[in-house]
C-alpha positions in Angstrom: -16.3 -13.1 -58.0 -17.2 -10.8 -61.1 -14.7 -10.7 -64.0 -11.5 -8.4 -63.7 -12.5 -7.9 -60.0 -9.6 -8.8 -57.6 -10.3 -9.6 -54.0 -7.3 -9.1 -51.2 -6.9 -12.1 -48.7 -7.8 -11.3 -45.1 -4.7 -9.5 -43.4 -3.9 -11.2 -40.2 -1.3 -9.6 -37.7 1.1 -11.5 -35.9 0.6 -11.7 -32.2 3.3 -8.9 -31.7 2.0 -6.0 -33.9 -1.6 -6.6 -32.5 -2.7 -3.5 -30.6 -5.0 -3.8 -27.5 -8.0 -1.2 -27.4 -8.5 0.1 -23.6 -11.8 1.0 -22.2 -13.0 4.4 -23.2 -12.4 6.3 -20.1 -14.6 10.0 -19.6 -12.2 12.7 -18.3 -13.8 16.1 -16.9 -13.3 18.8 -19.5 -11.3 21.4 -18.9 -13.2 24.1 -19.7 -13.9 26.1 -16.7 -17.4 27.6 -16.0 -18.3 31.0 -15.0 -22.2 31.8 -14.2 -24.0 35.6 -15.1 -27.5 36.5 -13.3 -28.6 39.4 -15.3 -31.7 40.8 -17.4 -32.2 39.4 -20.9 -31.7 42.1 -23.8 -33.8 41.6 -26.8 -31.3 43.6 -29.0 -28.2 41.2 -28.1 -25.9 43.9 -26.9 -26.0 43.9 -23.1 -27.1 42.2 -20.2 -27.2 38.2 -20.7 -26.2 38.2 -24.2 -23.0 40.2 -23.9 -21.9 38.4 -20.8 -22.3 34.9 -22.4 -20.5 36.4 -25.6 -17.7 37.7 -23.1 -17.1 34.4 -21.5 -17.6 32.3 -24.6 -14.6 34.8 -26.4 -12.2 34.2 -23.0 -12.8 30.1 -23.6 -15.1 30.3 -20.8 -18.7 27.7 -20.3 -21.1 30.6 -19.9 -24.2 29.8 -17.6 -27.4 31.8 -16.6 -30.0 32.8 -14.2 -32.3 35.2 -16.0 -33.7 38.0 -13.7 -36.0 39.9 -16.4 -36.8 40.1 -19.7 -36.5 43.5 -21.2 -38.0 44.5 -24.4 -35.3 46.8 -25.8 -33.3 47.5 -28.7 -30.3 50.5 -29.6 -33.1 53.2 -29.0 -35.0 52.2 -26.0 -36.4 50.2 -23.5 -39.8 49.8 -24.0 -40.6 47.4 -21.2 -39.4 45.2 -18.2 -40.9 41.7 -17.1 -39.1 41.0 -13.6 -39.4 36.7 -13.2 -40.9 35.7 -10.1 -38.3 35.2 -7.3 -38.8 31.7 -7.2 -38.2 30.8 -10.5 -35.0 32.9 -10.3 -34.1 30.6 -7.4 -34.7 27.3 -9.2 -32.8 28.8 -12.0 -29.8 29.2 -9.6 -30.0 26.3 -8.0 -30.0 24.1 -11.2 -26.8 25.9 -12.2 -25.4 25.7 -8.8 -26.1 21.9 -8.0 -24.5 20.5 -11.2 -21.5 23.0 -12.7 -18.3 23.8 -10.7 -19.0 27.3 -11.0 -15.3 29.3 -10.6 -16.8 32.9 -10.7 -20.0 35.0 -11.3 -21.2 38.0 -11.9 -24.8 40.0 -11.4 -26.1 42.7 -13.5 -29.5 43.8 -13.7 -31.1 42.6 -10.2 -33.7 45.4 -10.6 -35.5 45.0 -7.1 -35.2 43.9 -3.7 -37.1 40.8 -4.3 -34.7 39.4 -6.7 -31.4 40.8 -4.7 -32.7 38.9 -1.6 -33.2 35.9 -3.5 -29.9 36.0 -5.5 -28.0 36.6 -2.1 -29.8 34.2 -0.3 -28.9 31.0 -3.3 -25.4 32.6 -2.9 -24.7 32.1 0.8 -23.6 28.6 0.6 -20.9 29.4 -2.2 -17.5 30.9 -1.9 -16.4 31.6 -5.3 -15.7 35.1 -6.5 -18.2 37.2 -7.7 -18.6 40.6 -9.5 -21.4 43.0 -8.6 -21.9 45.2 -11.3 -25.0 47.6 -10.0 -27.0 48.4 -13.1 -29.2 51.4 -12.4 -29.6 52.9 -15.8 -29.4 51.8 -19.5 -27.2 53.5 -22.1 -30.1 55.1 -23.4 -31.2 56.3 -20.1 -34.1 53.9 -19.2 -34.5 53.5 -15.4 -33.2 49.6 -14.6 -34.3 49.4 -10.6 -37.2 49.5 -8.5 -37.1 52.3 -5.9 -36.4 49.9 -3.0 -33.0 48.0 -5.3 -30.1 50.3 -4.1 -30.7 49.9 0.1 -31.3 45.8 -0.3 -28.2 45.6 -2.7 -26.4 47.3 0.0 -27.9 45.4 2.6 -27.6 41.9 1.4 -25.3 41.6 -1.6 -22.3 44.0 -1.5 -20.5 42.4 1.3 -20.2 38.9 -0.7 -19.1 40.8 -3.5 -15.3 40.1 -4.1 -15.7 43.2 -6.2 -18.5 46.3 -7.4 -17.8 47.9 -10.6 -20.6 51.0 -10.6 -19.9 53.9 -13.2 -19.7 57.5 -11.7 -24.0 57.6 -11.4 -24.5 54.2 -9.6 -21.1 55.4 -7.2 -22.8 58.4 -6.4 -25.9 56.4 -5.8 -24.2 53.9 -3.4 -21.7 56.3 -1.7 -23.8 59.4 -1.4 -21.6 61.6 -2.7 -21.2 63.8 -5.5 -18.7 62.9 -8.2 -17.0 65.2 -10.7 -13.3 64.4 -10.9 -10.9 61.6 -9.8 -10.4 62.9 -6.3 -14.3 62.2 -5.5 -13.8 59.0 -7.4 -11.1 58.1 -4.8 -13.4 59.3 -2.0 -16.5 57.6 -3.6 -14.3 54.1 -4.2 -13.4 54.4 -0.1 -17.1 54.7 1.0 -18.4 52.1 -1.4 -16.1 49.6 0.2 -17.2 50.4 3.6 -20.5 48.8 2.3 -18.7 45.0 2.3 -17.1 44.3 -0.7 -13.6 43.2 -0.9 -13.1 45.7 -3.5 -14.5 48.4 -5.6 -13.9 49.8 -9.5 -15.2 53.2 -9.9 -15.7 53.5 -13.4 -14.8 57.1 -15.2 -16.1 56.3 -18.6 -19.4 59.0 -18.2 -16.9 61.9 -16.5 -15.3 64.2 -18.8 -11.5 64.2 -19.1 -8.9 61.9 -19.7 -10.4 58.1 -18.9 -9.4 57.5 -15.6 -11.0 53.7 -13.3 -10.2 54.1 -10.0 -9.7 50.6 -8.0 -9.9 50.6 -4.1 -9.5 47.2 -2.4 -9.0 48.6 1.6 -5.0 48.8 1.1 -4.5 51.0 -2.1 -5.9 53.0 -4.4 -5.1 51.9 -8.0 -5.8 54.7 -10.9 -6.1 52.8 -14.3 -5.6 55.5 -17.4 -7.2 54.2 -20.7 -7.6 55.9 -24.0 -11.3 57.7 -24.2 -13.3 56.7 -27.3 -16.0 59.4 -28.5 -18.8 57.6 -28.1 -21.5 55.5 -25.5 -21.8 52.2 -26.4 -24.4 49.5 -25.6 -23.5 46.9 -23.2 -19.7 48.1 -22.3 -20.5 48.1 -18.8 -21.9 44.3 -18.8 -18.3 43.4 -21.1 -16.0 44.9 -18.7 -18.1 42.9 -15.3 -18.4 39.9 -17.6 -14.5 39.5 -18.7 -13.5 40.2 -14.7 -15.6 37.5 -14.0 -14.6 35.1 -16.7 -10.4 35.9 -16.1 -11.0 35.1 -12.3 -12.9 31.9 -13.4 -9.7 31.2 -15.2 -7.5 31.6 -12.1 -6.3 35.1 -12.9 -5.7 37.4 -9.6 -8.3 40.1 -9.1 -6.3 43.0 -10.2 -4.7 41.2 -13.1 -8.3 40.0 -14.1 -9.4 43.5 -14.4 -6.4 45.1 -16.5 -7.2 42.1 -19.0 -10.9 43.5 -18.8 -10.2 46.5 -19.5 -7.9 45.8 -22.6 -10.7 43.9 -23.9 -13.2 46.6 -23.5 -10.9 48.9 -25.3 -10.6 46.4 -28.3 -14.7 46.2 -27.9 -14.5 49.9 -28.3 -12.3 49.7 -31.2 -14.5 47.2 -33.6 -17.7 48.3 -32.2 -20.5 47.9 -34.8 -23.9 49.5 -35.5 -26.9 46.6 -35.8 -29.9 48.7 -35.1 -30.3 52.7 -36.0 -29.6 54.0 -32.1 -26.5 53.4 -30.2 -23.5 51.4 -31.2 -22.7 48.2 -30.0 -19.7 47.1 -28.3 -18.3 43.9 -30.0 -17.8 41.2 -26.7 -16.6 38.8 -28.8 -13.2 39.8 -29.5 
């Protein structure tokens, strides 16, 4: 022993003071899981990227199935590369065979072939499904092929817990002109006849006070809100993903919608400019 160095004797505990360690037990995480089936936005403001940020902000584990890879930013959509339907199906089976998905949302599905694949893989599921019928990007680019609308109506809407069209998409689905809240009511009723359990027609693209119209086959609910004088990249994605996230957490549909609308309002207030085009909604608050 080195001079000046003290070594304590070993500590021996009496039998009554000893602690027995139990074998480690693995517990399934309490975090709920949601699924987004949508396109990838290379600019990070919409699509899969906005959906996963929305899920994470709610404390929900996000899984994803990518339908298309887009080359886009805050100014334009330069190209769209749809993934082969067989690969989309493989992604869906990989997620659904392993994760306890509590809710899902669809975004950019783009073509009839992709819609058919997604609908087929979802046929064996029962969790809530939010369908955001994405047709046009914020910057004005078309995000659909000519056969998309009919396939969506024929193959997927009857599986939807909620469909969330904006005014333009609601016109395409309902075959009606939408100019005011009364015509939004009519469109919601017409779209409901196509099969979804409920419809939320968004009024963000109309003039006047902001009103979204909800219809579930029994009642019309007009939801007012503050209109912000700007168009944001990713707002529709954030709303639909947030609704799905709240459904995954167990909230009833109408409450999930109300909570998601409040999230989107906060996202508008905290929007930011990352590129040289439109601002991006803050999906992380």
